[in-house]
N, CA, C and O of each residue as an XYZ file, in Angstrom:
416
protein
N      27.494    -46.249    -25.281
C      27.942    -46.953    -26.525
C      27.955    -48.753    -26.073
O      28.115    -49.417    -25.049
N      27.669    -49.008    -27.597
C      27.064    -50.735    -27.932
C      28.374    -51.434    -27.371
O      29.578    -51.252    -27.553
N      27.362    -52.611    -26.355
C      28.522    -53.456    -26.265
C      29.575    -54.155    -27.013
O      30.616    -54.633    -26.562
N      29.006    -54.141    -28.630
C      29.986    -54.850    -29.290
C      31.101    -54.050    -29.858
O      32.103    -54.376    -30.494
N      30.627    -52.875    -29.435
C      31.627    -52.132    -30.242
C      33.231    -52.423    -29.919
O      33.447    -52.134    -28.742
N      34.569    -52.963    -30.678
C      35.076    -52.981    -30.180
C      36.290    -51.412    -30.614
O      35.991    -50.640    -31.525
N      37.090    -51.301    -30.089
C      38.119    -50.334    -29.922
C      39.794    -51.464    -30.726
O      40.078    -52.639    -30.492
N      40.513    -50.463    -31.628
C      41.715    -51.826    -32.442
C      42.453    -50.553    -32.193
O      42.078    -49.436    -32.549
N      43.593    -50.858    -31.512
C      45.320    -50.119    -31.402
C      45.784    -50.742    -32.503
O      45.649    -51.965    -32.523
N      46.239    -50.276    -33.319
C      47.341    -50.654    -34.495
C      48.584    -49.878    -34.168
O      48.142    -48.756    -33.922
N      49.714    -49.842    -34.044
C      50.961    -49.548    -32.969
C      51.973    -50.188    -34.704
O      52.070    -51.311    -35.197
N      52.599    -48.675    -35.187
C      53.566    -49.398    -36.372
C      54.817    -48.850    -36.094
O      55.016    -48.277    -35.023
N      55.473    -48.938    -36.739
C      57.010    -48.023    -36.804
C      56.918    -47.604    -38.071
O      56.135    -48.231    -38.784
N      57.701    -46.418    -38.696
C      58.027    -46.065    -40.015
C      59.744    -46.556    -39.722
O      60.506    -46.617    -38.757
N      59.775    -46.775    -40.829
C      61.354    -46.571    -41.311
C      61.941    -44.877    -41.233
O      61.543    -43.909    -41.880
N      63.011    -44.955    -40.202
C      63.732    -43.328    -40.395
C      63.583    -42.239    -40.965
O      63.521    -41.084    -40.544
N      63.484    -43.080    -42.829
C      63.497    -42.025    -43.968
C      62.020    -41.830    -44.704
O      61.656    -41.127    -45.647
N      61.353    -42.754    -43.859
C      60.299    -42.764    -44.346
C      59.005    -42.211    -43.257
O      57.909    -42.771    -43.283
N      59.209    -41.388    -42.589
C      57.759    -41.234    -41.383
C      57.043    -40.759    -42.505
O      56.041    -41.339    -42.924
N      57.559    -39.616    -43.068
C      56.434    -38.320    -43.730
C      55.687    -39.508    -45.098
O      54.644    -39.421    -45.747
N      56.284    -40.067    -45.095
C      55.525    -40.961    -46.472
C      54.934    -42.101    -45.810
O      53.839    -42.350    -46.313
N      55.158    -42.668    -45.136
C      54.343    -44.088    -44.250
C      53.149    -42.907    -43.761
O      52.109    -42.893    -44.419
N      53.279    -42.046    -42.757
C      52.352    -41.253    -42.910
C      51.463    -40.794    -43.644
O      50.342    -40.891    -43.145
N      51.506    -40.321    -44.653
C      50.822    -40.237    -45.542
C      49.679    -41.298    -46.130
O      48.496    -41.125    -46.425
N      50.768    -42.780    -46.185
C      49.652    -43.493    -46.655
C      48.835    -44.010    -45.577
O      47.682    -44.319    -45.877
N      49.269    -44.184    -44.203
C      48.162    -44.680    -43.042
C      46.921    -43.306    -43.467
O      45.721    -43.417    -43.717
N      47.536    -42.430    -43.431
C      46.159    -40.950    -43.899
C      45.308    -41.317    -44.592
O      44.125    -41.343    -44.254
N      45.875    -41.775    -46.015
C      45.169    -41.727    -47.326
C      44.412    -43.124    -46.985
O      43.225    -43.064    -47.306
N      44.817    -44.430    -46.387
C      44.150    -45.968    -45.993
C      42.750    -45.380    -45.094
O      41.615    -45.699    -45.448
N      42.984    -44.557    -43.991
C      42.111    -44.261    -43.244
C      41.380    -43.823    -43.624
O      40.327    -44.057    -43.030
N      41.259    -42.774    -44.974
C      40.013    -42.105    -45.399
C      39.196    -42.827    -46.478
O      38.011    -42.603    -46.722
N      40.105    -43.864    -47.188
C      39.550    -45.081    -47.964
C      38.324    -45.680    -47.255
O      37.183    -45.723    -47.717
N      38.850    -46.260    -45.732
C      38.243    -47.185    -44.837
C      37.108    -46.316    -44.593
O      35.957    -46.594    -44.930
N      37.478    -45.215    -43.975
C      35.718    -44.178    -43.636
C      35.423    -43.842    -44.355
O      34.370    -43.231    -44.171
N      35.865    -43.845    -45.632
C      34.629    -43.646    -46.769
C      34.005    -45.235    -47.510
O      33.518    -44.872    -48.581
N      33.923    -45.938    -47.455
C      33.775    -47.015    -48.073
C      33.539    -48.267    -47.251
O      33.397    -49.353    -47.814
N      33.485    -48.123    -45.743
C      33.364    -49.404    -44.586
C      32.201    -49.016    -43.222
O      32.355    -48.869    -42.009
N      31.108    -48.955    -44.071
C      30.017    -48.354    -42.833
C      30.445    -49.200    -41.482
O      30.248    -48.584    -40.434
N      31.033    -50.599    -41.352
C      31.122    -50.745    -39.901
C      32.995    -50.112    -39.054
O      33.663    -50.512    -38.100
N      33.199    -48.734    -40.329
C      34.529    -48.253    -39.211
C      33.358    -47.079    -38.709
O      32.505    -46.598    -39.453
N      33.557    -46.739    -37.191
C      33.038    -45.562    -36.701
C      33.704    -44.766    -36.379
O      33.147    -43.827    -35.810
N      35.321    -44.687    -36.565
C      36.437    -44.295    -36.409
C      37.669    -44.250    -36.253
O      38.271    -45.149    -35.665
N      38.334    -43.056    -36.819
C      39.897    -43.835    -36.618
C      40.794    -42.344    -36.002
O      40.483    -41.182    -36.267
N      41.637    -42.671    -35.369
C      42.431    -41.759    -34.879
C      43.581    -41.771    -35.478
O      43.662    -42.655    -36.331
N      44.404    -41.189    -35.365
C      46.259    -41.444    -35.676
C      47.289    -40.630    -35.085
O      47.603    -39.464    -35.323
N      47.699    -41.371    -34.365
C      48.502    -40.738    -33.174
C      50.138    -40.460    -33.360
O      50.648    -41.572    -33.494
N      50.958    -39.637    -33.411
C      51.869    -40.206    -33.463
C      52.686    -39.308    -32.262
O      52.482    -38.270    -31.634
N      53.739    -40.361    -32.337
C      54.633    -40.187    -31.221
C      55.464    -38.627    -30.798
O      56.436    -38.403    -31.520
N      55.170    -37.556    -29.714
C      55.957    -36.529    -30.359
C      57.680    -37.092    -29.651
O      58.502    -36.225    -29.946
N      58.182    -37.983    -29.040
C      59.114    -38.476    -28.725
C      59.953    -39.702    -29.678
O      60.928    -40.394    -29.386
N      59.319    -39.651    -30.628
C      60.239    -41.044    -31.848
C      58.643    -40.682    -32.750
O      57.550    -40.979    -32.269
N      58.772    -40.182    -33.743
C      57.944    -39.754    -34.560
C      57.599    -40.928    -35.841
O      56.857    -40.888    -36.822
N      58.469    -41.893    -35.324
C      58.623    -43.048    -35.947
C      57.304    -43.822    -35.830
O      56.714    -44.264    -36.815
N      56.828    -43.973    -34.425
C      56.057    -44.666    -34.031
C      54.895    -43.567    -34.297
O      54.818    -42.339    -34.341
N      53.767    -45.029    -34.499
C      52.597    -44.021    -35.066
C      51.453    -45.367    -34.362
O      51.572    -46.589    -34.272
N      50.678    -44.668    -34.078
C      49.590    -45.075    -33.609
C      48.256    -45.251    -33.848
O      47.824    -44.396    -33.074
N      46.909    -45.924    -34.550
C      46.328    -45.605    -35.249
C      45.195    -46.362    -34.182
O      45.265    -47.515    -33.756
N      44.104    -45.307    -33.884
C      42.879    -46.103    -32.813
C      41.610    -45.796    -33.511
O      40.918    -44.780    -33.588
N      41.541    -46.732    -33.889
C      40.263    -47.389    -34.506
C      39.019    -47.197    -33.577
O      39.107    -46.737    -32.439
N      37.906    -47.575    -34.140
C      36.229    -47.939    -33.506
C      35.593    -48.745    -34.796
O      35.262    -48.331    -35.906
N      35.555    -50.048    -34.213
C      34.218    -50.872    -35.006
C      33.845    -51.728    -34.486
O      34.289    -52.413    -33.564
N      32.174    -51.763    -35.590
C      31.089    -51.635    -35.315
C      31.554    -53.681    -34.298
O      30.707    -54.302    -33.657
N      32.388    -53.954    -34.422
C      32.686    -55.640    -34.036
C      33.919    -56.123    -34.341
O      34.474    -55.472    -35.226
N      34.787    -57.415    -33.735
C      35.876    -57.457    -34.218
C      35.628    -58.655    -35.612
O      36.329    -58.745    -36.620
N      34.800    -59.214    -35.369
C      34.388    -60.106    -36.870
C      34.402    -58.641    -37.755
O      35.389    -58.658    -38.491
N      33.778    -57.642    -37.880
C      33.647    -56.951    -39.249
C      35.153    -55.950    -39.397
O      35.366    -55.085    -40.247
N      35.938    -56.336    -38.434
C      37.357    -55.874    -38.846
C      38.375    -57.151    -39.174
O      39.161    -57.064    -40.117
N      38.336    -57.918    -38.637
C      39.116    -59.176    -38.896
C      38.089    -59.499    -40.098
O      38.778    -59.617    -41.111
N      37.030    -59.649    -40.334
C      36.570    -60.388    -41.879
C      36.560    -59.841    -42.889
O      37.222    -60.239    -43.847
N      35.753    -58.720    -42.922
C      35.656    -58.213    -44.557
C      36.832    -56.620    -44.375
O      36.989    -56.099    -45.479
N      37.129    -56.329    -43.928
C      38.130    -54.990    -43.331
C      39.302    -55.538    -43.883
O      39.856    -54.892    -44.773
N      39.911    -56.901    -43.420
C      41.088    -57.364    -43.568
C      40.891    -58.153    -45.433
O      41.963    -58.341    -46.009
N      40.196    -58.360    -45.848
C      40.026    -59.250    -47.196
C      39.486    -58.196    -48.423
O      38.974    -58.412    -49.521
N      39.802    -57.120    -47.793
C      38.997    -55.669    -48.816
C      40.781    -55.489    -49.636
O      41.957    -55.424    -49.279
N      40.008    -55.473    -50.823
C      41.351    -54.596    -52.108
C      41.943    -53.415    -51.362
O      43.165    -53.549    -51.289
N      41.509    -52.311    -50.785
C      41.947    -51.866    -50.421
C      43.293    -52.091    -49.564
O      44.469    -51.801    -49.789
N      42.705    -52.663    -48.595
C      44.031    -53.186    -47.596
C      44.996    -54.052    -48.017
O      46.163    -53.932    -47.645
N      44.530    -55.146    -48.954
C      45.398    -55.852    -49.841
C      46.422    -54.845    -49.963
O      47.427    -54.758    -49.257
N      46.122    -54.171    -50.814
C      47.005    -52.983    -52.022
C      47.927    -52.417    -50.888
O      49.150    -52.341    -51.008
N      47.154    -51.986    -49.661
C      47.923    -51.258    -48.576
C      48.677    -51.881    -48.194
O      49.725    -51.307    -47.895
N      48.616    -53.105    -48.021
C      49.973    -54.006    -47.252
C      51.456    -54.610    -48.152
O      52.586    -54.962    -47.814
N      50.621    -54.476    -49.591
C      51.615    -54.690    -50.667
C      51.975    -53.786    -51.064
O      52.974    -54.115    -51.703
N      51.817    -52.541    -51.160
C      52.291    -51.122    -51.782
C      53.015    -50.521    -50.632
O      54.225    -50.419    -50.835
N      52.664    -50.165    -49.664
C      53.048    -49.050    -48.287
C      54.286    -50.224    -47.289
O      55.091    -49.729    -46.500
N      54.224    -51.437    -47.482
C      54.975    -51.851    -46.329
C      56.503    -51.404    -46.560
O      57.315    -51.551    -45.647
N      56.757    -51.033    -47.400
C      58.883    -50.489    -47.605
C      58.542    -49.461    -46.610
O      59.503    -49.467    -45.840
N      57.577    -48.458    -46.153
C      57.598    -47.473    -45.771
C      57.646    -48.279    -43.942
O      58.074    -47.377    -43.223
N      57.409    -49.385    -43.179
C      57.599    -49.313    -42.072
C      58.489    -50.150    -41.880
O      59.012    -50.586    -42.905
N      59.042    -50.736    -40.419
C      59.985    -51.563    -40.701
C      59.450    -53.109    -40.286
O      60.200    -54.073    -40.134
N      57.592    -53.132    -40.098
C      57.971    -54.605    -39.963
C      56.545    -54.907    -39.716
O      56.456    -54.099    -38.792
N      55.099    -55.520    -39.801
C      54.253    -55.700    -39.825
C      53.674    -54.905    -37.940
O      54.247    -54.774    -36.858
N      52.313    -54.582    -38.467
C      51.997    -53.657    -36.982
C      51.821    -54.284    -35.593
O      51.525    -55.456    -35.825
N      51.847    -54.136    -34.555
C      51.371    -54.685    -33.786
C      49.343    -54.458    -33.109
O      48.840    -53.410    -32.705
N      48.855    -55.449    -33.194
C      47.397    -54.947    -33.274
C      46.829    -55.468    -32.309
O      46.915    -56.673    -32.072
N      46.092    -54.555    -31.529
C      45.316    -55.228    -30.574
C      44.149    -55.003    -30.372
O      43.835    -54.158    -31.210
N      42.828    -55.379    -29.429
C      41.202    -55.250    -30.013
C      41.247    -54.967    -27.787
O      41.902    -55.225    -26.778
N      40.153    -54.361    -28.230
C      39.741    -54.110    -26.383
C      38.432    -53.080    -26.664
O      38.020    -52.563    -27.703
N      37.976    -53.020    -25.295
C      36.478    -53.019    -25.099
C      36.818    -51.503    -24.468
O      37.843    -51.369    -23.800
N      36.032    -50.503    -24.674
C      35.911    -49.487    -23.823
C      34.451    -48.703    -23.353
O      33.239    -48.777    -23.557
N      35.361    -47.973    -22.647
C      34.219    -47.216    -22.076
C      34.343    -45.574    -22.157
O      35.167    -44.807    -21.658
N      33.308    -45.374    -22.902
C      33.104    -43.541    -22.889
C      32.749    -42.554    -21.607
O      31.663    -42.393    -21.050
N      33.738    -42.087    -21.392
C      33.709    -40.796    -20.651
C      33.050    -39.573    -21.234
O      33.659    -38.920    -22.082
N      32.268    -39.344    -20.975
C      31.633    -37.623    -20.891
C      31.212    -36.773    -20.211
O      30.446    -37.096    -19.303
N      31.556    -35.410    -20.403
C      31.718    -34.155    -19.476
C      30.188    -34.523    -18.554
O      29.826    -33.783    -17.639
């Protein structure tokens, strides 16, 4: 794995009556990002089994700068933030990590 690849953990919480709408909004955004942003290498969505309002997105990016710059300034991100905020209890918690791939 390249040294500059960064894992971004985005933890969000849907409103209790908007779990499915919030999840679908995140899945739609993930599909758009993977389609149009070459610096996004992978996205996984993980929903908490004990509290389905807790959703974590695990994203791999070519660099932190690519995530914080062009990605966050894209029209699809701005639109997502504007339109889907009604499904979430607040802004997400975002952290940046270096990872080590473990292969069999």
